[in-house]
C-alpha positions in Angstrom: -8.1 16.3 5.4 -9.5 14.2 8.2 -6.7 11.6 8.4 -2.9 11.6 8.7 -2.4 9.2 5.8 0.6 7.5 4.2 0.8 7.3 0.5 2.7 4.7 -1.7 0.5 4.0 -4.6 2.5 5.3 -7.6 5.4 3.1 -8.5 7.3 1.8 -11.5 9.7 -1.1 -11.7 12.8 -0.4 -13.8 15.4 -3.0 -14.7 18.9 -1.4 -14.7 22.5 -2.6 -15.3 25.2 -1.8 -12.7 26.2 1.8 -12.5 25.7 5.2 -11.0 22.3 6.8 -11.4 20.6 10.1 -10.6 16.8 10.1 -10.6 15.6 13.6 -11.3 12.0 14.9 -11.2 10.3 18.3 -11.0 7.5 18.9 -8.5 5.3 21.8 -7.4 3.6 22.1 -4.0 0.9 24.3 -2.5 0.0 24.8 1.1 1.4 21.6 2.6 1.3 22.5 6.3 2.6 19.3 7.9 6.3 18.3 8.2 5.8 15.4 5.7 5.0 15.9 2.0 5.6 13.9 -1.1 9.0 12.5 -1.9 10.7 10.3 -4.4 12.1 6.9 -3.3 14.1 4.2 -4.9 14.3 0.9 -3.1 14.5 2.4 0.4 16.4 5.5 -0.5 14.4 8.7 0.0 14.7 12.2 -1.4 13.8 15.1 0.9 10.1 15.7 1.5 8.5 18.7 -0.2 6.5 20.9 2.1 5.0 24.4 2.1 4.4 26.1 -1.2 7.1 25.8 -3.8 7.2 26.7 -7.5 8.5 24.0 -9.8 11.5 22.5 -8.0 14.0 19.8 -9.1 14.3 16.7 -6.9 17.4 14.5 -7.3 18.1 11.1 -5.8 21.5 9.6 -6.6 22.0 5.9 -6.2 24.4 3.2 -7.4 24.0 -0.5 -8.3 26.8 -3.0 -8.1 24.9 -5.7 -10.0 21.9 -5.7 -12.4 18.7 -5.1 -10.5 15.0 -4.2 -11.1 14.6 -1.2 -8.9 11.2 0.2 -7.8 10.7 4.0 -8.1 8.0 5.3 -5.8 6.2 8.6 -5.0 5.6 8.3 -1.2 4.3 10.3 1.7 4.8 9.1 5.3 2.4 10.0 8.1 3.3 13.3 9.7 4.5 14.0 13.3 2.6 17.3 13.0 -1.0 16.7 12.1 -3.0 19.9 11.9 -6.5 19.1 10.7 
């Protein structure tokens, strides 16, 4: 690419009762050469970034709510400290 972009365009708001949760997704990556790749996020909590080339890999993000709340689930990518165009 020609730019070191951030990405936060896919999101879903989910109303949840209080409790313990584990957001789970599967992802596959190919040739991500920077130190930042896509990651799951829930209201400021982030799973590890996926980089390099990986076959289908589970991603888990545990979180808890003490009261009912509408949480926002995101797929994000933050700009990289290692930009190699």
